[in-house]
C-alpha positions, 0 to 999 in steps of 0.5 A, a space after each residue: 774772119 767769117 766764112 773766108 773764101 779765097 778768090 783771084 782777081 786780075 792775077 791777085 789773090 784775096 780772101 773775102 769774108 762775110 760782114 758781121 751783122 752790125 757792119 752789114 746793116 751799116 755797109 750794105 744800104 749806105 754803100 748802095 745808095 752812095 754808089 748811085 749815079 748823080 744821087 750818091 755822096 762820094 764821102 759816104 761811098 769812100 767811108 763804106 769802101 774802107 769798111 768793106 775792105 776791112 773784111 778783105 785779107 791777103 795771105 802774108 808770109 810774115 803771119 799765119 792769119 791774113 793781112 786785112 786791108 784796113 788802111 788806104 795804103 794797104 788797099 792801094 798796095 794790094 789791089 794795084 789799080 782802081 779797076 781791081 779795087 772795083 772788082 773786089 768791092 763788087 765781089 764782096 757785095 755779091 758774097 755778102 748780099 744774097 739778093 745780088 745774084 752772082 754777076 747781077 750787081 753790075 746791072 743792079 745799079 744800071 737798073 736803078 739808074 734807068 728807073 729813077 727818071 720814071 719814078 721821079 716823073 711819076 712823083 712830079 706828075 702826082 704832085 703837079 696834079 695835086 697842086 693844080 686841082 682847082 677848088 670851086 670858086 666861093 659863091 658871091 650870093 
């Protein structure tokens, strides 16, 4: 575990760790883009969720080192419900991404979702203007 940090979510204790460099480069952009409403790909989001959770552990009575949540069964057993899982993923993204100010990740996705229609409109207007520009008619002389 890289820089382990213990947190409590909904009465459950978890140990967060930093992503490895290569895992972070894969997880962060793919998770963010797959989580956007109406744009995301659930299968990619699910794959990234599972990779994120491999960096989360729980204390184990049987082992000195934390039990890492590397399977769906472990994730389900130790998070208990989808809301706790979502809070845990949010905590992991905040812990691993310096550009997500604490507490800001939830509004980050909202901000992007609110700006998408404006961005699309600008692109469509630009494309429409380009396609409707009339050329001078060919001279018949």
